[in-house]
GUKEVEX-804167 format. One record per residue: residue in one letter; x, y, z of N, C-alpha, C, O in turn; residue number from 0. Coordinates in nm, 2 decimals. Layout:
<pts>
('A'; (X; Y; Z); (X; Y; Z); (X; Y; Z); (X; Y; Z); NUM)
...
</pts>
This chain:
<pts>
('X'; (0.22; -2.69; 0.22); (0.24; -2.68; 0.08); (0.11; -2.69; 0.00); (0.12; -2.73; -0.12); 0)
('X'; (0.00; -2.65; 0.06); (-0.13; -2.68; -0.01); (-0.14; -2.61; -0.14); (-0.20; -2.65; -0.24); 1)
('X'; (-0.07; -2.49; -0.13); (-0.07; -2.40; -0.25); (0.01; -2.46; -0.37); (-0.02; -2.44; -0.48); 2)
('X'; (0.12; -2.53; -0.33); (0.20; -2.58; -0.45); (0.13; -2.67; -0.55); (0.16; -2.67; -0.67); 3)
('X'; (0.03; -2.75; -0.49); (-0.06; -2.83; -0.58); (-0.15; -2.75; -0.67); (-0.16; -2.78; -0.79); 4)
('X'; (-0.20; -2.63; -0.62); (-0.29; -2.54; -0.69); (-0.20; -2.48; -0.81); (-0.23; -2.47; -0.92); 5)
('X'; (-0.08; -2.44; -0.75); (0.01; -2.36; -0.86); (0.05; -2.45; -0.97); (0.05; -2.42; -1.09); 6)
('X'; (0.08; -2.58; -0.93); (0.13; -2.68; -1.02); (0.03; -2.71; -1.13); (0.06; -2.74; -1.25); 7)
('X'; (-0.10; -2.71; -1.08); (-0.20; -2.75; -1.18); (-0.26; -2.64; -1.27); (-0.35; -2.66; -1.35); 8)
('X'; (-0.21; -2.52; -1.25); (-0.25; -2.42; -1.33); (-0.15; -2.39; -1.44); (-0.03; -2.41; -1.41); 9)
('X'; (-0.20; -2.35; -1.56); (-0.11; -2.32; -1.68); (-0.03; -2.19; -1.65); (-0.07; -2.10; -1.57); 10)
('X'; (0.08; -2.18; -1.71); (0.17; -2.07; -1.70); (0.12; -1.96; -1.79); (0.16; -1.84; -1.78); 11)
('X'; (0.03; -1.98; -1.88); (-0.03; -1.90; -1.97); (-0.16; -1.84; -1.92); (-0.23; -1.76; -2.00); 12)
('X'; (-0.20; -1.87; -1.80); (-0.33; -1.81; -1.76); (-0.31; -1.66; -1.74); (-0.24; -1.63; -1.65); 13)
('X'; (-0.35; -1.58; -1.81); (-0.34; -1.43; -1.80); (-0.47; -1.36; -1.74); (-0.58; -1.41; -1.76); 14)
('X'; (-0.45; -1.25; -1.68); (-0.55; -1.17; -1.63); (-0.57; -1.06; -1.73); (-0.49; -1.05; -1.83); 15)
('X'; (-0.68; -0.99; -1.71); (-0.72; -0.87; -1.80); (-0.61; -0.78; -1.82); (-0.60; -0.71; -1.92); 16)
('X'; (-0.51; -0.77; -1.72); (-0.41; -0.66; -1.73); (-0.29; -0.72; -1.80); (-0.18; -0.66; -1.81); 17)
('X'; (-0.29; -0.85; -1.84); (-0.17; -0.92; -1.91); (-0.09; -1.00; -1.81); (-0.01; -1.08; -1.86); 18)
('X'; (-0.11; -0.98; -1.68); (-0.02; -1.05; -1.59); (-0.08; -1.20; -1.58); (-0.20; -1.23; -1.60); 19)
('X'; (0.01; -1.28; -1.54); (-0.02; -1.43; -1.52); (-0.09; -1.44; -1.39); (-0.04; -1.38; -1.29); 20)
('X'; (-0.21; -1.51; -1.38); (-0.28; -1.54; -1.26); (-0.19; -1.61; -1.16); (-0.21; -1.60; -1.04); 21)
('X'; (-0.10; -1.69; -1.21); (0.00; -1.76; -1.12); (0.08; -1.66; -1.05); (0.12; -1.67; -0.93); 22)
('X'; (0.13; -1.56; -1.12); (0.21; -1.45; -1.07); (0.13; -1.37; -0.96); (0.19; -1.32; -0.86); 23)
('X'; (0.00; -1.36; -0.99); (-0.08; -1.28; -0.90); (-0.10; -1.36; -0.76); (-0.09; -1.30; -0.66); 24)
('X'; (-0.11; -1.50; -0.78); (-0.13; -1.58; -0.66); (0.01; -1.58; -0.59); (0.02; -1.56; -0.47); 25)
('X'; (0.12; -1.60; -0.66); (0.25; -1.58; -0.59); (0.27; -1.46; -0.52); (0.33; -1.45; -0.41); 26)
('X'; (0.23; -1.34; -0.59); (0.25; -1.22; -0.53); (0.16; -1.20; -0.40); (0.21; -1.15; -0.30); 27)
('X'; (0.04; -1.25; -0.42); (-0.04; -1.25; -0.29); (0.00; -1.34; -0.17); (-0.04; -1.32; -0.06); 28)
('X'; (0.08; -1.45; -0.21); (0.14; -1.54; -0.11); (0.26; -1.47; -0.04); (0.28; -1.49; 0.08); 29)
('X'; (0.33; -1.40; -0.12); (0.45; -1.33; -0.07); (0.40; -1.23; 0.03); (0.45; -1.21; 0.14); 30)
('X'; (0.30; -1.15; -0.02); (0.23; -1.04; 0.08); (0.19; -1.10; 0.21); (0.21; -1.05; 0.32); 31)
('X'; (0.12; -1.21; 0.19); (0.07; -1.28; 0.32); (0.18; -1.32; 0.41); (0.18; -1.30; 0.54); 32)
('X'; (0.28; -1.38; 0.35); (0.39; -1.43; 0.44); (0.48; -1.31; 0.50); (0.54; -1.32; 0.61); 33)
('X'; (0.47; -1.21; 0.42); (0.55; -1.08; 0.48); (0.46; -1.03; 0.60); (0.52; -0.98; 0.69); 34)
('X'; (0.32; -1.04; 0.60); (0.24; -1.00; 0.71); (0.27; -1.09; 0.82); (0.28; -1.04; 0.94); 35)
('X'; (0.27; -1.23; 0.80); (0.29; -1.32; 0.90); (0.43; -1.30; 0.98); (0.45; -1.32; 1.10); 36)
('X'; (0.53; -1.27; 0.89); (0.67; -1.25; 0.95); (0.66; -1.12; 1.03); (0.72; -1.11; 1.14); 37)
('X'; (0.60; -1.03; 0.99); (0.59; -0.89; 1.06); (0.51; -0.91; 1.19); (0.57; -0.87; 1.29); 38)
('X'; (0.40; -0.98; 1.20); (0.33; -1.02; 1.31); (0.43; -1.10; 1.41); (0.43; -1.08; 1.53); 39)
('X'; (0.50; -1.20; 1.36); (0.58; -1.28; 1.43); (0.69; -1.20; 1.50); (0.72; -1.23; 1.61); 40)
('X'; (0.75; -1.11; 1.43); (0.86; -1.02; 1.48); (0.81; -0.93; 1.59); (0.89; -0.91; 1.69); 41)
('X'; (0.69; -0.88; 1.57); (0.64; -0.80; 1.67); (0.60; -0.87; 1.79); (0.63; -0.82; 1.90); 42)
('X'; (0.55; -0.99; 1.79); (0.52; -1.09; 1.90); (0.65; -1.12; 1.98); (0.65; -1.12; 2.10); 43)
('X'; (0.76; -1.14; 1.90); (0.89; -1.17; 1.97); (0.94; -1.05; 2.03); (0.98; -1.06; 2.15); 44)
('X'; (0.93; -0.94; 1.98); (0.99; -0.82; 2.04); (0.90; -0.79; 2.17); (0.96; -0.76; 2.28); 45)
('X'; (0.77; -0.80; 2.16); (0.69; -0.78; 2.29); (0.74; -0.89; 2.39); (0.76; -0.86; 2.51); 46)
('X'; (0.74; -1.01; 2.36); (0.79; -1.12; 2.45); (0.92; -1.08; 2.52); (0.95; -1.10; 2.64); 47)
('X'; (1.01; -1.04; 2.43); (1.15; -1.00; 2.49); (1.15; -0.89; 2.58); (1.21; -0.89; 2.69); 48)
('X'; (1.06; -0.78; 2.54); (1.04; -0.66; 2.63); (0.98; -0.70; 2.77); (1.01; -0.64; 2.87); 49)
('X'; (0.88; -0.79; 2.77); (0.82; -0.82; 2.89); (0.90; -0.91; 2.97); (0.89; -0.90; 3.09); 50)
('X'; (0.98; -1.00; 2.91); (1.08; -1.09; 2.99); (1.20; -1.00; 3.05); (1.25; -1.04; 3.16); 51)
('X'; (1.23; -0.90; 2.98); (1.33; -0.80; 3.03); (1.28; -0.73; 3.14); (1.35; -0.71; 3.24); 52)
('X'; (1.15; -0.67; 3.13); (1.09; -0.61; 3.24); (1.09; -0.68; 3.35); (1.12; -0.62; 3.46); 53)
('X'; (1.05; -0.81; 3.35); (1.04; -0.90; 3.48); (1.18; -0.93; 3.53); (1.20; -0.95; 3.65); 54)
('X'; (1.28; -0.93; 3.44); (1.42; -0.95; 3.51); (1.46; -0.82; 3.58); (1.53; -0.82; 3.68); 55)
('X'; (1.41; -0.70; 3.52); (1.46; -0.57; 3.59); (1.37; -0.56; 3.73); (1.42; -0.52; 3.83); 56)
('X'; (1.24; -0.60; 3.72); (1.16; -0.60; 3.83); (1.22; -0.68; 3.95); (1.23; -0.63; 4.06); 57)
('X'; (1.28; -0.82; 3.91); (1.32; -0.90; 4.00); (1.45; -0.85; 4.09); (1.47; -0.89; 4.20); 58)
('X'; (1.52; -0.76; 4.02); (1.63; -0.71; 4.08); (1.60; -0.56; 4.14); (1.69; -0.49; 4.17); 59)
('X'; (1.48; -0.53; 4.14); (1.44; -0.40; 4.20); (1.46; -0.28; 4.12); (1.47; -0.17; 4.17); 60)
('X'; (1.47; -0.31; 3.98); (1.48; -0.19; 3.89); (1.62; -0.11; 3.90); (1.62; 0.01; 3.86); 61)
('X'; (1.72; -0.17; 3.96); (1.84; -0.10; 3.97); (1.88; -0.06; 3.82); (1.88; -0.13; 3.73); 62)
('X'; (1.92; 0.07; 3.82); (1.97; 0.12; 3.69); (2.10; 0.05; 3.65); (2.18; -0.01; 3.73); 63)
('X'; (2.12; 0.07; 3.52); (2.26; 0.03; 3.45); (2.26; -0.12; 3.40); (2.36; -0.17; 3.36); 64)
('X'; (2.14; -0.19; 3.41); (2.15; -0.33; 3.37); (2.05; -0.36; 3.26); (2.03; -0.47; 3.23); 65)
('X'; (2.00; -0.25; 3.19); (1.89; -0.26; 3.09); (1.93; -0.34; 2.96); (1.86; -0.42; 2.91); 66)
('X'; (2.06; -0.32; 2.92); (2.11; -0.40; 2.80); (2.12; -0.55; 2.85); (2.09; -0.64; 2.77); 67)
('X'; (2.17; -0.57; 2.96); (2.20; -0.71; 3.01); (2.06; -0.77; 3.02); (2.04; -0.89; 2.98); 68)
('X'; (1.96; -0.70; 3.08); (1.83; -0.76; 3.09); (1.77; -0.80; 2.95); (1.72; -0.91; 2.93); 69)
('X'; (1.79; -0.70; 2.85); (1.73; -0.73; 2.72); (1.80; -0.84; 2.65); (1.74; -0.93; 2.59); 70)
('X'; (1.94; -0.85; 2.67); (2.02; -0.96; 2.60); (1.99; -1.10; 2.67); (1.99; -1.20; 2.60); 71)
('X'; (1.97; -1.09; 2.80); (1.92; -1.22; 2.87); (1.78; -1.27; 2.83); (1.75; -1.39; 2.82); 72)
('X'; (1.70; -1.17; 2.82); (1.57; -1.20; 2.79); (1.56; -1.25; 2.64); (1.48; -1.34; 2.61); 73)
('X'; (1.64; -1.19; 2.55); (1.63; -1.23; 2.42); (1.69; -1.37; 2.39); (1.64; -1.45; 2.31); 74)
('X'; (1.79; -1.40; 2.47); (1.84; -1.55; 2.47); (1.74; -1.63; 2.52); (1.71; -1.74; 2.46); 75)
('X'; (1.67; -1.60; 2.63); (1.56; -1.69; 2.69); (1.46; -1.71; 2.59); (1.42; -1.83; 2.56); 76)
('X'; (1.40; -1.61; 2.53); (1.29; -1.62; 2.44); (1.34; -1.70; 2.31); (1.27; -1.79; 2.26); 77)
('X'; (1.47; -1.67; 2.25); (1.51; -1.74; 2.14); (1.52; -1.89; 2.17); (1.49; -1.97; 2.08); 78)
('X'; (1.56; -1.93; 2.28); (1.57; -2.06; 2.31); (1.44; -2.14; 2.33); (1.44; -2.27; 2.32); 79)
('X'; (1.33; -2.05; 2.35); (1.19; -2.11; 2.37); (1.12; -2.11; 2.23); (1.01; -2.16; 2.22); 80)
('X'; (1.17; -2.05; 2.13); (1.10; -2.04; 2.00); (1.11; -2.15; 1.91); (1.06; -2.16; 1.80); 81)
</pts>
């Protein structure tokens, strides 16, 4: 919450040249940054699940027909470790 102190200390009437509040710009930037963090985390989780599902399939000799089972088990495993 380091940003909260900065935001609280700024006036709400701080306007930029285009009339927007600089506080609004800061919040907008923070939201965009957070969206990027969430997107990266989601990509990392998906990769981890895919990798765990692959190793499960490998362990049983890649026998077909268990792909969904592998994915769901890997998803549960990774979710439990997050």
